[in-house]
Z-matrix of the N, CA and C atoms (Angstrom, degrees):
N
C 1 1.468
C 2 1.519 1 109.73
N 3 1.330 2 115.71 1 128.46
C 4 1.455 3 120.35 2 -178.89
C 5 1.518 4 110.43 3 -74.90
N 6 1.336 5 116.94 4 139.24
C 7 1.455 6 122.98 5 177.92
C 8 1.524 7 108.92 6 -111.30
N 9 1.310 8 115.41 7 140.04
C 10 1.459 9 121.16 8 177.80
C 11 1.523 10 109.04 9 -102.48
N 12 1.321 11 116.96 10 125.03
C 13 1.458 12 122.90 11 -177.33
C 14 1.516 13 109.54 12 -124.28
N 15 1.329 14 115.78 13 136.25
C 16 1.459 15 121.15 14 172.51
C 17 1.520 16 108.33 15 -109.70
N 18 1.324 17 116.50 16 127.53
C 19 1.464 18 122.31 17 175.16
C 20 1.529 19 107.46 18 -106.23
N 21 1.337 20 116.07 19 118.70
C 22 1.464 21 121.73 20 177.52
C 23 1.524 22 106.98 21 -111.07
N 24 1.332 23 115.71 22 102.42
C 25 1.472 24 121.71 23 -171.75
C 26 1.527 25 108.05 24 -151.96
N 27 1.346 26 116.69 25 124.95
C 28 1.463 27 119.49 26 -175.74
C 29 1.519 28 113.45 27 -79.17
N 30 1.325 29 118.55 28 -15.74
C 31 1.458 30 121.71 29 173.84
C 32 1.535 31 107.52 30 -81.78
N 33 1.327 32 116.09 31 102.36
C 34 1.459 33 119.84 32 -172.29
C 35 1.521 34 112.20 33 -63.20
N 36 1.335 35 117.13 34 -38.24
C 37 1.465 36 119.48 35 179.53
C 38 1.528 37 110.53 36 -61.98
N 39 1.337 38 116.89 37 -44.45
C 40 1.464 39 120.78 38 179.56
C 41 1.530 40 110.31 39 -66.30
N 42 1.332 41 117.00 40 -43.75
C 43 1.458 42 120.33 41 -179.46
C 44 1.526 43 111.34 42 -59.98
N 45 1.327 44 116.69 43 -43.63
C 46 1.461 45 120.22 44 -179.15
C 47 1.531 46 111.44 45 -70.21
N 48 1.348 47 116.71 46 -32.76
C 49 1.469 48 119.71 47 176.11
C 50 1.531 49 110.25 48 -66.15
N 51 1.336 50 116.71 49 -43.62
C 52 1.462 51 120.36 50 177.39
C 53 1.524 52 110.57 51 -61.16
N 54 1.341 53 116.32 52 -43.62
C 55 1.463 54 119.70 53 -179.95
C 56 1.526 55 111.17 54 -61.41
N 57 1.325 56 116.76 55 -39.90
C 58 1.463 57 121.38 56 -179.89
C 59 1.522 58 111.08 57 -59.90
N 60 1.343 59 116.10 58 -47.23
C 61 1.466 60 119.74 59 -177.90
C 62 1.524 61 111.72 60 -72.39
N 63 1.320 62 117.34 61 -37.40
C 64 1.463 63 119.78 62 178.22
C 65 1.526 64 110.88 63 -64.71
N 66 1.330 65 116.84 64 -38.96
C 67 1.467 66 119.92 65 179.14
C 68 1.521 67 111.66 66 -68.28
N 69 1.342 68 117.13 67 -26.50
C 70 1.468 69 120.23 68 175.32
C 71 1.522 70 111.30 69 -61.86
N 72 1.339 71 116.73 70 -24.54
C 73 1.470 72 121.92 71 177.82
C 74 1.530 73 111.16 72 -97.92
N 75 1.334 74 115.68 73 17.25
C 76 1.472 75 122.95 74 175.24
C 77 1.521 76 113.57 75 69.62
N 78 1.338 77 117.61 76 20.76
C 79 1.455 78 120.48 77 173.02
C 80 1.535 79 109.12 78 -81.18
N 81 1.319 80 115.76 79 144.25
C 82 1.464 81 121.06 80 171.05
C 83 1.524 82 107.46 81 -85.27
N 84 1.339 83 117.45 82 129.22
C 85 1.468 84 120.86 83 -172.02
C 86 1.521 85 110.93 84 -128.30
N 87 1.333 86 115.51 85 129.38
C 88 1.453 87 122.45 86 169.33
C 89 1.526 88 108.18 87 -111.73
N 90 1.340 89 115.90 88 153.68
C 91 1.461 90 121.29 89 -178.47
C 92 1.521 91 110.64 90 -122.63
N 93 1.331 92 115.18 91 145.32
C 94 1.463 93 121.89 92 169.92
C 95 1.516 94 106.31 93 -138.59
N 96 1.335 95 116.85 94 138.72
C 97 1.462 96 120.79 95 -173.32
C 98 1.531 97 113.17 96 -108.29
N 99 1.312 98 117.01 97 7.42
C 100 1.466 99 120.54 98 172.77
C 101 1.522 100 108.73 99 -154.57
N 102 1.322 101 116.10 100 165.82
C 103 1.450 102 119.93 101 -174.74
C 104 1.517 103 114.14 102 -66.19
N 105 1.333 104 116.93 103 -36.83
C 106 1.468 105 119.95 104 -178.71
C 107 1.528 106 111.31 105 -64.43
N 108 1.345 107 116.12 106 -46.67
C 109 1.468 108 119.16 107 178.55
C 110 1.527 109 110.51 108 -66.13
N 111 1.339 110 116.34 109 -37.47
C 112 1.453 111 119.92 110 178.58
C 113 1.519 112 111.72 111 -60.49
N 114 1.331 113 116.47 112 -46.20
C 115 1.457 114 120.06 113 -178.75
C 116 1.530 115 110.71 114 -66.42
N 117 1.327 116 117.90 115 -36.25
C 118 1.462 117 120.95 116 177.06
C 119 1.521 118 110.71 117 -60.57
N 120 1.345 119 116.83 118 -43.15
C 121 1.459 120 119.89 119 179.76
C 122 1.526 121 111.48 120 -69.42
N 123 1.318 122 117.14 121 -37.54
C 124 1.466 123 120.98 122 179.31
C 125 1.520 124 111.04 123 -62.18
N 126 1.328 125 116.47 124 -38.70
C 127 1.460 126 120.16 125 -177.50
C 128 1.521 127 113.25 126 -84.28
N 129 1.339 128 116.88 127 -10.54
C 130 1.462 129 119.27 128 -177.82
C 131 1.524 130 112.90 129 -99.53
N 132 1.325 131 118.06 130 -16.22
C 133 1.462 132 120.99 131 178.09
C 134 1.522 133 110.09 132 -156.28
N 135 1.317 134 115.40 133 166.19
C 136 1.463 135 120.12 134 -177.80
C 137 1.529 136 110.32 135 -96.85
N 138 1.330 137 115.02 136 147.50
C 139 1.466 138 121.81 137 178.69
C 140 1.522 139 109.41 138 -129.89
N 141 1.336 140 114.90 139 152.21
C 142 1.465 141 120.39 140 176.30
C 143 1.523 142 111.57 141 -84.86
N 144 1.333 143 117.46 142 -19.43
C 145 1.463 144 122.26 143 178.83
C 146 1.520 145 108.42 144 -159.78
N 147 1.329 146 115.49 145 141.90
C 148 1.460 147 121.15 146 173.35
C 149 1.518 148 108.31 147 -119.71
N 150 1.329 149 116.51 148 120.09
C 151 1.462 150 122.66 149 174.36
C 152 1.517 151 105.81 150 -95.31
N 153 1.327 152 116.60 151 114.98
C 154 1.457 153 121.83 152 -163.08
C 155 1.524 154 111.39 153 -125.82
N 156 1.327 155 116.32 154 120.44
C 157 1.460 156 120.41 155 175.14
C 158 1.523 157 109.19 156 -74.18
N 159 1.322 158 116.62 157 143.84
C 160 1.466 159 120.70 158 -179.60
C 161 1.520 160 111.78 159 -73.15
N 162 1.337 161 116.92 160 -45.70
C 163 1.468 162 121.89 161 -177.47
C 164 1.514 163 109.24 162 -99.08
N 165 1.345 164 115.72 163 110.55
C 166 1.459 165 121.11 164 -176.95
C 167 1.525 166 110.45 165 -133.31
N 168 1.328 167 118.11 166 147.14
C 169 1.463 168 119.17 167 168.13
C 170 1.529 169 109.44 168 -66.69
N 171 1.323 170 116.36 169 147.35
C 172 1.458 171 119.53 170 -176.11
C 173 1.519 172 109.60 171 79.93
N 174 1.319 173 117.10 172 -136.34
C 175 1.465 174 120.96 173 178.01
C 176 1.530 175 108.30 174 -68.00
N 177 1.335 176 117.14 175 129.05
C 178 1.464 177 118.34 176 -178.36
C 179 1.529 178 111.03 177 -81.37
N 180 1.330 179 115.26 178 168.71
C 181 1.452 180 120.66 179 -174.43
C 182 1.516 181 114.49 180 -62.55
N 183 1.330 182 117.30 181 -37.32
C 184 1.459 183 119.91 182 -179.84
C 185 1.525 184 110.95 183 -64.91
N 186 1.330 185 117.05 184 -41.02
C 187 1.463 186 119.76 185 179.23
C 188 1.521 187 110.76 186 -66.97
N 189 1.333 188 117.15 187 -39.90
C 190 1.465 189 119.72 188 176.63
C 191 1.519 190 109.80 189 -61.88
N 192 1.319 191 116.69 190 -42.06
C 193 1.462 192 121.28 191 178.96
C 194 1.529 193 110.34 192 -60.64
N 195 1.325 194 116.96 193 -44.73
C 196 1.473 195 120.63 194 178.20
C 197 1.524 196 110.72 195 -59.18
N 198 1.330 197 116.44 196 -44.29
C 199 1.470 198 120.21 197 -177.82
C 200 1.527 199 111.34 198 -65.66
N 201 1.330 200 115.92 199 -40.63
C 202 1.466 201 119.58 200 179.01
C 203 1.520 202 110.24 201 -61.88
N 204 1.322 203 116.56 202 -41.80
C 205 1.463 204 120.42 203 -177.79
C 206 1.524 205 112.83 204 -73.23
N 207 1.314 206 117.80 205 -14.02
C 208 1.460 207 120.40 206 174.91
C 209 1.527 208 111.39 207 -85.63
N 210 1.336 209 117.18 208 -7.73
C 211 1.463 210 121.24 209 179.26
C 212 1.529 211 110.14 210 -80.43
N 213 1.329 212 118.17 211 153.00
C 214 1.466 213 120.66 212 -176.83
C 215 1.527 214 113.94 213 -68.75
N 216 1.339 215 118.05 214 -30.08
C 217 1.464 216 120.17 215 178.95
C 218 1.534 217 110.16 216 -92.54
N 219 1.328 218 115.36 217 147.60
C 220 1.474 219 119.83 218 -176.39
C 221 1.517 220 109.58 219 -98.10
N 222 1.337 221 115.43 220 121.11
C 223 1.464 222 121.64 221 176.59
C 224 1.519 223 108.60 222 -116.62
N 225 1.330 224 118.62 223 123.79
C 226 1.465 225 120.47 224 179.14
C 227 1.531 226 111.72 225 -61.41
N 228 1.330 227 115.33 226 145.13
C 229 1.460 228 122.22 227 -179.68
C 230 1.521 229 109.17 228 -128.57
N 231 1.333 230 116.04 229 126.38
C 232 1.455 231 122.67 230 171.34
C 233 1.526 232 106.67 231 -109.57
N 234 1.328 233 116.32 232 114.49
C 235 1.466 234 120.12 233 -172.99
C 236 1.525 235 110.75 234 -94.65
N 237 1.342 236 115.46 235 137.51
C 238 1.455 237 122.94 236 176.77
C 239 1.520 238 108.83 237 -112.53
N 240 1.326 239 116.29 238 140.70
C 241 1.460 240 118.21 239 176.69
C 242 1.513 241 110.30 240 -159.04
N 243 1.315 242 115.04 241 153.39
C 244 1.463 243 120.39 242 173.95
C 245 1.514 244 110.63 243 -89.27
N 246 1.346 245 116.64 244 -7.03
C 247 1.454 246 119.95 245 178.38
C 248 1.524 247 109.48 246 -83.72
N 249 1.334 248 115.95 247 148.59
C 250 1.462 249 118.34 248 -175.46
C 251 1.522 250 113.06 249 -132.60
N 252 1.339 251 118.80 250 8.23
C 253 1.456 252 118.95 251 -179.37
C 254 1.518 253 109.91 252 -74.68
N 255 1.329 254 115.52 253 154.85
C 256 1.458 255 120.42 254 179.86
C 257 1.521 256 111.00 255 -61.18
N 258 1.336 257 117.66 256 -36.68
C 259 1.456 258 121.05 257 -179.48
C 260 1.518 259 111.03 258 -59.70
N 261 1.333 260 117.43 259 -44.61
C 262 1.461 261 120.76 260 179.66
C 263 1.523 262 111.24 261 -64.56
N 264 1.333 263 116.27 262 -41.69
C 265 1.463 264 119.58 263 179.76
C 266 1.522 265 110.64 264 -62.74
N 267 1.322 266 116.04 265 -48.70
C 268 1.460 267 120.69 266 -177.48
C 269 1.519 268 110.95 267 -63.71
N 270 1.347 269 117.24 268 -40.75
C 271 1.455 270 120.53 269 -179.79
C 272 1.523 271 110.96 270 -61.03
N 273 1.323 272 116.71 271 -46.64
C 274 1.456 273 119.75 272 178.95
C 275 1.511 274 112.55 273 -61.36
N 276 1.321 275 116.95 274 -41.14
C 277 1.457 276 120.93 275 -179.23
C 278 1.519 277 111.89 276 -71.12
N 279 1.328 278 116.86 277 -38.25
C 280 1.459 279 119.64 278 179.46
C 281 1.524 280 111.51 279 -67.43
N 282 1.316 281 117.03 280 -34.26
C 283 1.466 282 119.84 281 178.40
C 284 1.525 283 110.55 282 -68.97
N 285 1.323 284 117.08 283 -25.83
C 286 1.454 285 118.56 284 174.16
C 287 1.507 286 116.96 285 135.37
N 288 1.336 287 119.07 286 8.30
C 289 1.470 288 119.77 287 175.67
C 290 1.527 289 109.64 288 -65.43
N 291 1.338 290 116.10 289 142.09
C 292 1.463 291 120.48 290 179.78
C 293 1.518 292 111.89 291 -82.00
N 294 1.308 293 116.55 292 -28.68
C 295 1.457 294 120.36 293 177.50
C 296 1.519 295 107.49 294 -157.06
N 297 1.328 296 115.42 295 173.80
C 298 1.460 297 120.94 296 -166.47
C 299 1.520 298 107.88 297 -149.43
N 300 1.333 299 118.04 298 125.21
C 301 1.458 300 122.33 299 177.45
C 302 1.522 301 108.58 300 -123.73
N 303 1.333 302 116.25 301 128.24
C 304 1.462 303 121.43 302 -177.89
C 305 1.531 304 110.23 303 -96.65
N 306 1.325 305 116.23 304 129.98
C 307 1.465 306 121.47 305 176.48
C 308 1.529 307 109.78 306 -73.12
N 309 1.331 308 118.24 307 145.12
C 310 1.469 309 126.21 308 -4.95
C 311 1.523 310 111.06 309 -77.77
N 312 1.314 311 116.54 310 147.31
C 313 1.459 312 121.56 311 179.20
C 314 1.524 313 108.18 312 -132.88
N 315 1.320 314 115.43 313 160.91
C 316 1.464 315 119.48 314 176.60
C 317 1.524 316 108.81 315 -88.29
N 318 1.307 317 115.92 316 149.27
C 319 1.463 318 120.62 317 176.58
C 320 1.525 319 109.96 318 -60.34
N 321 1.332 320 116.53 319 -36.24
C 322 1.468 321 119.82 320 179.80
C 323 1.526 322 110.50 321 -62.04
N 324 1.337 323 116.54 322 -41.14
C 325 1.463 324 119.61 323 179.26
C 326 1.520 325 110.53 324 -64.57
N 327 1.329 326 116.97 325 -46.29
C 328 1.454 327 119.29 326 -178.49
C 329 1.528 328 111.24 327 -62.70
N 330 1.322 329 117.40 328 -42.23
C 331 1.460 330 119.67 329 178.95
C 332 1.525 331 111.18 330 -63.16
N 333 1.332 332 116.51 331 -36.30
C 334 1.473 333 119.66 332 177.13
C 335 1.515 334 110.80 333 -64.15
N 336 1.343 335 117.03 334 -39.52
C 337 1.468 336 120.62 335 178.28
C 338 1.523 337 110.89 336 -65.57
N 339 1.340 338 116.99 337 -42.12
C 340 1.466 339 121.02 338 178.68
C 341 1.522 340 110.08 339 -60.29
N 342 1.331 341 116.58 340 -47.65
C 343 1.461 342 120.39 341 -179.36
C 344 1.526 343 111.41 342 -62.87
N 345 1.342 344 116.41 343 -37.80
C 346 1.464 345 120.30 344 179.81
C 347 1.526 346 111.14 345 -64.51
N 348 1.331 347 116.94 346 -40.08
C 349 1.472 348 120.20 347 178.10
C 350 1.525 349 110.14 348 -63.16
N 351 1.313 350 117.27 349 -47.26
C 352 1.468 351 119.81 350 -179.80
C 353 1.526 352 111.17 351 -65.60
N 354 1.330 353 117.32 352 -36.99
C 355 1.467 354 120.53 353 178.37
C 356 1.530 355 110.57 354 -62.53
N 357 1.332 356 115.57 355 -41.32
C 358 1.464 357 119.56 356 179.61
C 359 1.528 358 110.39 357 -64.89
N 360 1.323 359 117.22 358 -42.65
C 361 1.463 360 120.25 359 179.26
C 362 1.524 361 110.69 360 -62.09
N 363 1.334 362 117.05 361 -43.54
C 364 1.463 363 121.10 362 179.71
C 365 1.525 364 110.79 363 -62.59
N 366 1.340 365 116.51 364 -40.00
C 367 1.459 366 120.00 365 179.14
C 368 1.524 367 111.48 366 -65.55
N 369 1.332 368 116.40 367 -41.09
C 370 1.463 369 119.95 368 178.90
C 371 1.528 370 110.51 369 -63.22
N 372 1.321 371 116.90 370 -41.84
C 373 1.461 372 120.30 371 -179.24
C 374 1.521 373 111.39 372 -68.96
N 375 1.331 374 117.18 373 -38.73
C 376 1.460 375 119.85 374 -179.14
C 377 1.518 376 112.06 375 -71.68
N 378 1.345 377 116.72 376 -24.54
C 379 1.466 378 120.47 377 -179.34
C 380 1.519 379 112.86 378 -86.56
N 381 1.336 380 117.43 379 -5.23
C 382 1.462 381 119.65 380 177.73
C 383 1.524 382 109.32 381 -72.96
N 384 1.312 383 116.73 382 118.96
C 385 1.460 384 121.70 383 179.81
C 386 1.524 385 109.48 384 -92.72
N 387 1.348 386 117.14 385 146.97
C 388 1.459 387 119.33 386 178.89
C 389 1.522 388 113.15 387 -58.84
N 390 1.355 389 116.27 388 -27.93
C 391 1.456 390 119.28 389 -176.50
C 392 1.525 391 112.67 390 -91.11
N 393 1.337 392 117.20 391 5.95
C 394 1.457 393 118.90 392 178.21
C 395 1.519 394 109.55 393 -62.78
N 396 1.330 395 116.09 394 130.91
C 397 1.445 396 120.11 395 -178.12
C 398 1.522 397 111.23 396 -66.99
N 399 1.326 398 115.81 397 129.82
C 400 1.460 399 119.58 398 175.92
C 401 1.519 400 110.52 399 -76.40
N 402 1.337 401 116.27 400 -32.24
C 403 1.465 402 120.59 401 -178.85
C 404 1.520 403 109.32 402 -120.54
N 405 1.313 404 115.70 403 122.95
C 406 1.459 405 122.18 404 176.92
C 407 1.525 406 109.08 405 -106.03
N 408 1.314 407 116.28 406 131.46
C 409 1.458 408 121.63 407 176.56
C 410 1.520 409 107.91 408 -116.14
N 411 1.313 410 115.40 409 116.06
C 412 1.460 411 121.86 410 -177.59
C 413 1.526 412 107.69 411 -128.35
N 414 1.337 413 115.64 412 104.32
C 415 1.464 414 120.41 413 -175.15
C 416 1.528 415 108.73 414 53.31
N 417 1.327 416 118.12 415 -120.15
C 418 1.466 417 120.82 416 -178.52
C 419 1.526 418 113.21 417 -90.01
N 420 1.329 419 117.30 418 0.53
C 421 1.465 420 121.59 419 -179.43
C 422 1.526 421 110.84 420 -92.60
N 423 1.337 422 116.04 421 138.54
C 424 1.461 423 121.47 422 172.02
C 425 1.522 424 106.95 423 -126.29
N 426 1.338 425 116.21 424 120.22
C 427 1.459 426 122.26 425 -176.93
C 428 1.519 427 108.30 426 -115.46
N 429 1.319 428 116.60 427 117.94
C 430 1.456 429 122.37 428 178.74
C 431 1.524 430 107.95 429 -103.20
N 432 1.331 431 116.61 430 105.58
C 433 1.465 432 120.81 431 -174.00
C 434 1.528 433 112.47 432 -72.25
N 435 1.336 434 118.56 433 -24.95
C 436 1.458 435 120.30 434 -179.98
C 437 1.525 436 111.51 435 -81.00
N 438 1.322 437 116.28 436 -44.48
C 439 1.471 438 119.48 437 178.55
C 440 1.524 439 111.73 438 -85.05
N 441 1.343 440 116.33 439 -9.62
C 442 1.468 441 123.07 440 -179.87
C 443 1.535 442 110.51 441 55.70
N 444 1.327 443 114.23 442 50.02
C 445 1.456 444 120.54 443 177.11
C 446 1.525 445 109.57 444 -123.10
N 447 1.321 446 115.11 445 154.00
C 448 1.465 447 122.00 446 177.60
C 449 1.523 448 107.62 447 -134.13
N 450 1.324 449 115.90 448 134.60
C 451 1.463 450 119.99 449 174.69
C 452 1.525 451 108.78 450 -128.94
N 453 1.304 452 115.27 451 147.46
C 454 1.456 453 123.04 452 179.01
C 455 1.516 454 107.69 453 -126.54
N 456 1.334 455 116.31 454 115.19
C 457 1.468 456 121.64 455 -175.86
C 458 1.520 457 110.63 456 52.49
N 459 1.351 458 115.37 457 46.14
C 460 1.474 459 124.21 458 178.09
C 461 1.529 460 113.75 459 68.82
N 462 1.326 461 117.91 460 12.84
C 463 1.464 462 121.50 461 177.34
C 464 1.523 463 108.73 462 -110.59
N 465 1.349 464 116.77 463 123.86
C 466 1.459 465 120.18 464 -179.55
C 467 1.528 466 110.84 465 -64.98
N 468 1.328 467 115.70 466 137.39
C 469 1.465 468 122.77 467 179.16
C 470 1.521 469 108.33 468 -108.50
N 471 1.304 470 116.75 469 129.27
C 472 1.464 471 122.00 470 -179.05
C 473 1.528 472 109.20 471 -86.80
N 474 1.335 473 116.32 472 109.94
C 475 1.460 474 121.91 473 179.65
C 476 1.525 475 109.94 474 -117.80
N 477 1.334 476 116.09 475 148.65
C 478 1.456 477 120.02 476 169.97
C 479 1.530 478 108.48 477 -72.99
N 480 1.331 479 116.75 478 167.39
C 481 1.463 480 120.66 479 -178.81
C 482 1.520 481 111.54 480 -58.84
N 483 1.319 482 117.06 481 -43.04
C 484 1.462 483 118.93 482 -177.40
C 485 1.524 484 111.79 483 -75.00
N 486 1.338 485 117.67 484 -33.54
C 487 1.465 486 119.76 485 174.13
C 488 1.522 487 110.23 486 -61.59
N 489 1.336 488 116.55 487 -40.92
C 490 1.462 489 119.97 488 178.07
C 491 1.528 490 110.65 489 -63.61
N 492 1.343 491 117.13 490 -46.73
C 493 1.463 492 120.66 491 179.89
C 494 1.525 493 111.23 492 -58.19
N 495 1.323 494 116.32 493 -41.89
C 496 1.460 495 120.70 494 -179.07
C 497 1.524 496 110.58 495 -65.89
N 498 1.325 497 117.46 496 -45.96
C 499 1.461 498 120.89 497 179.90
C 500 1.523 499 111.15 498 -63.27
N 501 1.326 500 117.33 499 -43.53
C 502 1.461 501 120.73 500 179.48
C 503 1.527 502 110.91 501 -62.51
N 504 1.316 503 116.54 502 -41.87
C 505 1.469 504 120.20 503 178.95
C 506 1.526 505 110.50 504 -61.86
N 507 1.318 506 116.66 505 -45.91
C 508 1.461 507 120.23 506 177.63
C 509 1.531 508 110.96 507 -59.43
N 510 1.331 509 116.46 508 -49.17
C 511 1.463 510 120.58 509 -174.30
C 512 1.527 511 112.14 510 -64.23
N 513 1.335 512 116.55 511 -33.39
C 514 1.467 513 119.80 512 179.32
C 515 1.525 514 112.62 513 -75.26
N 516 1.335 515 116.33 514 -13.15
C 517 1.468 516 120.39 515 -179.09
C 518 1.527 517 109.69 516 -130.60
N 519 1.322 518 115.28 517 48.99
C 520 1.461 519 120.42 518 -178.31
C 521 1.523 520 111.07 519 -56.95
N 522 1.328 521 115.25 520 135.68
C 523 1.456 522 121.26 521 178.54
C 524 1.514 523 114.53 522 90.63
N 525 1.324 524 117.67 523 -18.74
C 526 1.467 525 119.91 524 179.50
C 527 1.526 526 109.32 525 -81.49
N 528 1.318 527 115.54 526 134.82
C 529 1.463 528 121.00 527 -179.40
C 530 1.530 529 109.11 528 -91.60
N 531 1.340 530 115.63 529 131.29
C 532 1.466 531 121.81 530 179.79
C 533 1.520 532 109.79 531 -119.54
N 534 1.318 533 115.79 532 135.30
C 535 1.461 534 119.62 533 168.59
C 536 1.523 535 108.73 534 -78.12
N 537 1.311 536 116.98 535 167.09
C 538 1.461 537 120.00 536 178.77
C 539 1.525 538 111.05 537 -63.11
N 540 1.311 539 116.99 538 -40.53
C 541 1.471 540 119.57 539 -179.49
C 542 1.524 541 110.92 540 -65.97
N 543 1.340 542 118.15 541 -35.27
C 544 1.463 543 120.34 542 176.78
C 545 1.524 544 111.22 543 -66.11
N 546 1.329 545 116.54 544 -39.20
C 547 1.460 546 119.49 545 177.59
C 548 1.522 547 111.15 546 -65.72
N 549 1.333 548 117.19 547 -38.34
C 550 1.463 549 120.05 548 175.67
C 551 1.517 550 110.51 549 -59.27
N 552 1.326 551 116.60 550 -45.27
C 553 1.461 552 120.99 551 -179.21
C 554 1.526 553 111.64 552 -63.44
N 555 1.331 554 116.55 553 -46.16
C 556 1.454 555 120.25 554 -168.06
C 557 1.526 556 113.51 555 -89.46
N 558 1.318 557 118.58 556 -23.99
C 559 1.466 558 120.83 557 179.97
C 560 1.521 559 111.57 558 -105.40
N 561 1.338 560 116.11 559 -45.02
C 562 1.474 561 119.70 560 -179.78
C 563 1.526 562 111.87 561 -87.98
N 564 1.329 563 116.69 562 -29.74
C 565 1.446 564 119.85 563 175.59
C 566 1.509 565 115.12 564 91.69
N 567 1.295 566 118.31 565 19.76
C 568 1.455 567 120.78 566 175.17
C 569 1.511 568 107.75 567 -147.26
N 570 1.345 569 116.62 568 161.38
C 571 1.446 570 119.90 569 -175.65
C 572 1.503 571 113.25 570 -126.97
N 573 1.340 572 117.33 571 33.60
C 574 1.454 573 119.59 572 -178.15
C 575 1.521 574 111.12 573 -71.09
N 576 1.313 575 116.89 574 134.87
C 577 1.454 576 120.88 575 174.52
C 578 1.523 577 109.69 576 -66.01
N 579 1.321 578 116.01 577 148.27
C 580 1.452 579 120.22 578 174.21
C 581 1.510 580 114.50 579 98.86
N 582 1.358 581 118.23 580 -3.75
C 583 1.457 582 120.55 581 -179.53
C 584 1.529 583 112.62 582 -103.68
N 585 1.332 584 117.79 583 10.69
C 586 1.461 585 120.07 584 -176.99
C 587 1.523 586 112.31 585 -59.17
N 588 1.334 587 116.83 586 -26.78
C 589 1.457 588 120.23 587 179.72
C 590 1.523 589 111.83 588 -59.01
N 591 1.329 590 117.17 589 -34.76
C 592 1.460 591 119.11 590 -178.75
C 593 1.523 592 111.26 591 -67.28
N 594 1.342 593 117.65 592 -32.26
C 595 1.462 594 120.94 593 174.91
C 596 1.520 595 109.96 594 -65.50
N 597 1.323 596 116.67 595 -47.48
C 598 1.468 597 120.41 596 179.74
C 599 1.523 598 111.63 597 -57.42
N 600 1.326 599 116.76 598 -45.91
C 601 1.463 600 119.80 599 -175.98
C 602 1.522 601 111.15 600 -67.34
N 603 1.334 602 117.72 601 -37.29
C 604 1.462 603 119.68 602 177.75
C 605 1.525 604 111.10 603 -66.49
N 606 1.322 605 116.76 604 -41.17
C 607 1.464 606 119.48 605 179.06
C 608 1.524 607 110.45 606 -65.89
N 609 1.324 608 117.30 607 -39.92
C 610 1.464 609 119.88 608 177.28
C 611 1.536 610 111.29 609 -61.27
N 612 1.333 611 116.22 610 -41.40
C 613 1.467 612 119.00 611 179.78
C 614 1.525 613 111.49 612 -69.82
N 615 1.332 614 116.33 613 -38.26
C 616 1.463 615 119.38 614 176.81
C 617 1.529 616 110.75 615 -61.66
N 618 1.319 617 116.06 616 -45.24
C 619 1.463 618 119.36 617 179.35
C 620 1.523 619 111.58 618 -60.99
N 621 1.324 620 116.58 619 -39.51
C 622 1.461 621 119.78 620 179.32
C 623 1.525 622 111.56 621 -63.06
N 624 1.333 623 116.74 622 -26.52
C 625 1.465 624 120.43 623 -176.55
C 626 1.532 625 113.56 624 -92.99
N 627 1.348 626 117.61 625 -30.41
C 628 1.473 627 118.40 626 -173.11
C 629 1.520 628 113.72 627 -114.71
N 630 1.326 629 117.94 628 -12.55
C 631 1.460 630 120.05 629 -177.59
C 632 1.531 631 110.42 630 -98.02
N 633 1.335 632 116.52 631 135.77
C 634 1.462 633 119.97 632 174.62
C 635 1.519 634 110.83 633 -62.91
N 636 1.327 635 115.79 634 -37.31
C 637 1.467 636 122.12 635 176.45
C 638 1.525 637 107.91 636 -134.08
N 639 1.336 638 117.62 637 96.88
C 640 1.477 639 119.57 638 -177.29
C 641 1.525 640 113.87 639 -57.53
N 642 1.327 641 117.48 640 -25.73
C 643 1.468 642 119.89 641 178.53
C 644 1.520 643 111.87 642 -72.49
N 645 1.335 644 116.99 643 -20.95
C 646 1.461 645 122.32 644 177.01
C 647 1.526 646 108.23 645 -130.48
N 648 1.324 647 116.96 646 72.68
C 649 1.469 648 120.81 647 -171.48
C 650 1.518 649 113.25 648 -65.46
N 651 1.310 650 114.35 649 146.67
C 652 1.458 651 121.82 650 177.43
C 653 1.519 652 111.72 651 -99.19
N 654 1.341 653 116.40 652 -32.58
C 655 1.455 654 120.97 653 -173.66
C 656 1.531 655 112.75 654 -99.16
N 657 1.321 656 116.71 655 -59.90
C 658 1.470 657 120.76 656 -176.35
C 659 1.519 658 108.74 657 -97.52
N 660 1.316 659 115.81 658 109.99
C 661 1.455 660 121.77 659 -171.92
C 662 1.522 661 110.93 660 -104.57
N 663 1.316 662 115.98 661 145.98
C 664 1.462 663 122.09 662 174.83
C 665 1.517 664 109.20 663 -89.19
N 666 1.316 665 115.90 664 131.14
C 667 1.466 666 121.52 665 172.28
C 668 1.514 667 106.15 666 -106.86
N 669 1.308 668 117.07 667 101.08
C 670 1.457 669 122.43 668 -169.30
C 671 1.515 670 112.04 669 -57.80
N 672 1.315 671 114.86 670 131.36
C 673 1.458 672 121.42 671 179.14
C 674 1.509 673 114.10 672 83.27
N 675 1.349 674 117.14 673 -4.26
C 676 1.463 675 120.39 674 -177.53
C 677 1.530 676 110.93 675 -125.74
N 678 1.328 677 116.64 676 -60.06
C 679 1.460 678 119.04 677 -176.57
C 680 1.512 679 111.30 678 166.87
N 681 1.344 680 116.29 679 -124.89
C 682 1.451 681 121.67 680 -174.43
C 683 1.523 682 110.09 681 -139.27
N 684 1.341 683 114.76 682 159.30
C 685 1.462 684 120.54 683 172.13
C 686 1.522 685 108.93 684 -148.95
N 687 1.330 686 115.15 685 159.47
C 688 1.455 687 121.33 686 175.39
C 689 1.520 688 107.93 687 -94.46
N 690 1.318 689 116.78 688 134.14
C 691 1.451 690 121.38 689 -175.44
C 692 1.521 691 111.17 690 -64.29
N 693 1.330 692 116.10 691 146.87
C 694 1.455 693 121.41 692 175.19
C 695 1.518 694 109.04 693 -94.70
N 696 1.335 695 115.78 694 132.88
C 697 1.468 696 121.62 695 179.68
C 698 1.515 697 109.19 696 -117.31
N 699 1.303 698 115.89 697 147.46
C 700 1.465 699 120.00 698 174.70
C 701 1.511 700 109.80 699 -67.17
N 702 1.312 701 115.24 700 143.08
C 703 1.473 702 119.45 701 178.55
C 704 1.528 703 109.56 702 -64.06
């Protein structure tokens, strides 16, 4: 199956080198050399993956990432940057990037990351069962996995794409305890050490939105010394 990839990178030599190697693997590749052109292409057609530079002329990579994550369909994002501080990495991941590569990087590493993203997507699609519930009702929460909406006591809750993914994952596995690294693997799709902070911040934001008292959560519970779990409710 052919995959369509958009590379948004202002370094034309690097962008064309990436396109050359991606096409060697039979991927269809489009290029954009600034944020404005990149966003125009993103909104005019669909892509299976967007390789996105953080620092771009025009609209920057973080803003493009935010806009993509506000769209109803989920498009994987592999972010490129010359910055290497933990703050930059965490910010990109919290906004919704699926993975993160710091320049300079090897082409072999980037291709491995691309393949890993597609492998994860294929696994998620193959694991979808026909009998999987589209709508989950958990106490006062209603989670619609197809429309990607959440309501609490009939009031719609505004969640980011990754907050929704995290909540849905928890709700589908109520009672199971997850470590932060397991949540990174299963919700974000990578297992790099040092990103546990992004799990904590997402859970804190989720609690602020769905818990009557975030300090005494009813839904997302802390299992001290291990991680988190979603509470089990009687039918």
